[in-house]
C-alpha positions in Angstrom: -2.7 34.4 52.3 0.0 37.3 50.6 -1.6 39.2 47.7 1.2 38.4 44.6 1.4 37.9 40.8 3.2 35.9 38.5 3.6 36.6 34.6 4.3 33.7 32.4 3.8 33.4 28.3 1.7 30.9 26.8 3.1 28.6 24.1 6.2 30.7 23.7 7.1 31.1 20.1 3.8 29.5 19.3 1.0 31.5 20.8 3.2 33.7 22.8 0.6 35.0 24.9 1.9 37.1 27.8 -0.6 36.5 30.8 -0.6 37.1 34.8 -1.6 35.0 37.4 -2.6 36.8 40.7 -3.8 36.1 44.2 -6.1 38.6 45.6 -6.8 39.6 49.0 -9.2 37.1 49.7 -7.3 34.0 48.3 -8.3 33.9 44.9 -6.6 33.1 41.8 -7.1 35.2 38.7 -5.8 34.5 35.4 -5.4 37.8 33.1 -3.6 39.4 30.2 -0.2 40.8 31.2 -0.5 43.4 28.5 -1.5 47.3 29.5 -4.5 48.2 27.9 -2.9 51.5 27.5 0.1 51.0 25.2 0.6 47.4 25.3 3.8 47.5 27.8 3.8 44.1 30.1 2.7 45.3 33.2 4.5 43.0 35.9 8.0 41.5 34.9 8.8 39.2 37.6 6.9 37.4 40.4 6.6 38.5 43.8 4.0 40.2 46.3 2.0 43.2 45.2 -0.7 45.4 46.0 -1.6 46.7 42.6 -0.7 46.1 39.3 1.0 49.2 38.1 2.5 49.8 34.4 5.9 51.1 34.5 5.5 52.8 31.1 2.8 55.4 31.8 1.6 54.7 35.5 -1.9 52.6 34.6 -3.0 50.9 37.7 -5.3 47.8 37.9 -6.1 45.7 41.1 -5.2 42.2 41.3 -8.4 40.9 39.8 -7.6 43.1 36.7 -9.7 46.0 37.3 -8.7 49.6 36.1 -8.3 51.9 38.6 -6.3 55.1 38.0 -4.4 56.8 34.8 -2.6 59.9 35.0 -3.2 62.9 32.5 -6.5 61.4 31.2 -9.4 63.5 33.1 -10.4 65.3 29.4 -10.6 61.8 28.1 -14.3 61.6 27.1 -16.1 57.9 27.8 -13.2 56.8 29.8 -12.9 54.4 31.6 -14.6 51.5 29.3 -14.9 48.0 29.8 -11.9 47.4 27.3 -9.8 49.7 29.7 -9.9 46.4 32.5 -7.1 43.5 31.6 -8.9 40.9 29.6 -9.9 37.9 31.9 -9.3 34.2 31.0 -11.0 31.3 32.1 -9.3 29.3 34.8 -9.7 25.7 36.1 -7.9 24.2 39.5 -7.2 20.5 40.0 -5.1 20.1 43.1 -2.1 22.2 42.6 -2.8 22.6 38.9 -4.0 25.3 37.2 -5.4 25.3 33.3 -6.4 28.4 31.1 -6.8 28.8 27.4 -7.1 31.6 25.0 -10.8 30.6 23.8 -11.5 27.1 24.9 -13.4 25.4 22.5 -14.7 22.7 25.9 -15.0 23.1 29.5 -11.8 21.7 31.0 -14.1 21.0 34.2 -15.7 18.2 32.3 -12.1 16.4 31.6 -11.4 16.8 35.2 -14.4 15.1 35.8 -13.2 12.0 33.5 -10.2 12.0 35.1 -11.3 12.0 38.5 -13.7 8.6 38.1 -10.0 6.7 38.3 -7.7 8.7 40.0 -10.2 11.0 42.0 -9.0 9.0 45.5 -5.4 10.1 44.8 -4.7 12.9 47.2 -3.6 15.6 44.6 -3.0 18.6 46.8 -0.4 16.2 48.7 1.5 15.7 45.4 4.8 18.1 45.5 6.6 19.4 42.5 9.8 17.8 42.0 12.7 20.1 39.7 14.8 17.1 39.8 12.6 14.8 37.8 11.2 17.6 35.7 13.0 18.5 32.7 12.5 19.7 28.8 13.2 17.4 25.7 13.6 18.8 22.1 12.5 16.6 19.5 13.3 17.2 16.1 9.9 16.6 14.6 6.1 17.6 14.3 4.2 18.0 17.5 1.5 16.0 16.1 3.7 13.4 15.5 4.4 13.1 19.3 1.2 13.0 20.1 0.4 10.1 17.7 3.0 7.8 19.1 2.1 8.9 22.8 -1.5 7.5 22.1 -0.9 4.0 21.2 0.4 1.1 22.9 0.8 -0.9 19.9 4.7 0.1 19.8 5.4 -0.9 23.2 6.8 -4.5 22.5 8.9 -3.0 19.5 10.3 0.1 20.8 10.3 -0.5 24.6 12.0 -3.5 26.0 12.3 -2.7 29.5 8.6 -0.9 29.5 7.5 -4.2 28.1 8.7 -6.0 30.9 6.4 -4.6 33.6 3.5 -4.2 31.5 1.2 -7.3 30.4 0.8 -5.7 26.8 -2.3 -8.0 25.9 -4.6 -6.5 28.5 -3.8 -2.8 27.6 -6.8 -0.8 26.7 -7.9 2.4 25.5 -10.9 4.4 26.4 -12.2 7.2 24.1 -14.0 10.4 25.4 -15.5 13.7 24.0 -12.1 15.7 24.5 -9.6 13.1 25.8 -9.0 9.4 26.1 -7.3 6.8 28.5 -4.9 4.3 28.3 -4.6 1.7 30.8 -1.2 -0.2 31.6 -1.9 -3.2 33.5 0.7 -5.5 35.0 1.0 -8.8 36.3 3.1 -7.5 39.1 0.7 -6.5 41.9 3.7 -4.9 43.9 3.8 -2.2 41.2 0.2 -1.1 41.2 -2.0 1.3 42.9 -3.9 0.5 45.8 -7.4 1.1 44.7 -9.9 2.0 46.9 -13.1 -0.5 47.7 -15.6 0.3 45.1 -13.3 1.7 42.7 -14.1 0.7 38.5 -11.3 -1.0 38.7 -11.2 -2.8 41.6 -9.3 -6.3 41.6 -7.2 -5.1 38.8 -3.5 -4.5 38.7 -3.3 -1.1 37.5 0.5 0.1 36.8 -0.6 3.6 34.9 -3.2 5.8 33.6 -2.4 7.7 30.7 -4.7 10.1 30.2 -4.2 12.8 26.8 -6.1 15.9 26.5 -6.7 17.3 23.3 -4.4 18.5 21.6 -1.2 18.5 23.6 -1.4 17.7 27.4 -0.7 14.3 28.7 -1.7 13.2 32.6 0.6 10.1 33.5 -0.4 8.8 37.0 1.7 6.4 38.6 1.6 4.7 42.1 4.5 7.6 42.8 2.5 10.1 41.6 2.1 12.2 38.6 4.1 13.1 35.4 2.3 16.0 33.5 3.7 16.5 29.6 3.2 19.4 27.6 3.9 19.2 24.1 4.8 22.9 22.7 5.1 23.2 18.8 8.2 24.9 17.8 8.3 24.8 14.4 7.2 22.5 11.4 9.8 20.3 12.6 10.6 20.8 16.0 9.3 20.4 19.0 9.5 20.9 23.0 8.3 18.3 25.3 7.7 19.6 29.1 7.9 17.0 31.7 7.0 18.4 35.2 7.0 15.5 37.7 4.6 15.7 41.0 5.6 13.2 43.6 3.2 11.7 46.2 4.9 8.3 47.3 8.9 8.7 46.7 9.2 5.1 48.1 7.6 3.9 44.8 9.8 5.9 42.3 11.8 3.2 41.4 9.1 0.5 41.0 7.0 -0.3 37.6 5.9 2.0 34.7 6.8 4.8 36.2 10.7 4.2 36.9 11.4 4.2 33.1 10.5 7.8 32.3 13.6 9.3 30.9 14.7 5.9 28.9 11.1 5.6 27.5 11.0 9.1 26.4 14.6 8.9 24.8 13.4 5.7 23.0 10.0 7.5 22.0 11.8 10.6 20.5 14.0 8.2 18.4 11.0 6.7 16.6 9.1 9.8 16.2 12.2 11.3 14.7 12.4 8.6 11.9 8.5 9.1 11.3 9.2 12.6 10.8 11.7 12.1 8.2 9.8 9.4 6.8 6.8 11.5 5.8 9.2 13.6 3.5 8.6 10.7 1.3 7.1 11.2 -2.2 5.7 7.9 -2.2 4.1 7.5 1.5 0.3 8.2 1.5 -1.2 6.9 4.6 -1.7 3.8 6.4 -4.5 2.3 8.0 -5.5 2.1 11.7 -5.4 -1.1 13.7 -9.0 -1.0 15.1 -7.8 -2.8 18.5 -4.6 -1.1 18.8 -4.8 2.5 17.3 -7.9 4.0 18.5 -6.2 6.5 20.4 -4.5 8.0 17.3 -7.4 7.9 15.0 -9.6 9.8 17.7 -6.7 12.4 17.8 -6.6 12.6 14.1 -10.6 13.1 14.2 -10.5 15.7 16.7 -7.8 17.5 14.6 -9.8 17.5 11.5 -13.0 18.9 13.3 -10.6 21.7 14.6 -9.2 22.5 11.1 -12.8 22.4 9.5 -13.7 25.4 11.9 -10.6 27.7 10.8 
């Protein structure tokens, strides 16, 4: 497997953290800072095959694991190199073709993966293939948390999504709460638009059209019989959000069936509502609304996690 490096920016215009993914000679993947520990220049500017990581500013060199190797004109420097001269390492979790990292995670993402695998672990994620034609970005004129609020309940489906409501059985729509994520399950009356669940599956005998997983604070994993749509909610400002849809197809023959066949239309309908809510929140008279105990458990869960996170800052 060729040694390589891929630079990227984590949540550009919000966190704006320059990071670097590398694959070393053993095929192991690493995630590290892409900022040289000498004078903060970016180390790698473009993706490609590399044997070493060398900063073009003054020639400081690192191996593909981020370890400091060499620096010109530093023979006279005392107590050099030190631990801080290595590139900073970030935790990395892998699930099928997907990689996850964070600056200072408050929970182990592998625990979230275990929860999702309870229901979708039978799917061959390593066979899922990224589909650029089905992947796009949406610009929403609203606060990012309002987008999450809308995603986290099926309460609005009969009122906002006429076509999706014909596919899903609203009466049996359920939400399950976990520590750092939650799950909405969309059932249907039409068994031709559902997962082929294996023997012994927790939902065996049920017609599941979609599993909608949300992970605090800003990621969604939407599993359909055709594959997976990952949504990443990126705050741009108090009034603007970019939502990234990234699709991974497993069974292209099912792309036109069921809940997963309406992604763009449903997204546009959601944006219209969320932008309306954002405008409504400017009102001087609105205070807060009560949560529906039956239909808004996910929204309440999100708000509790937000409150807990903000109390720590």
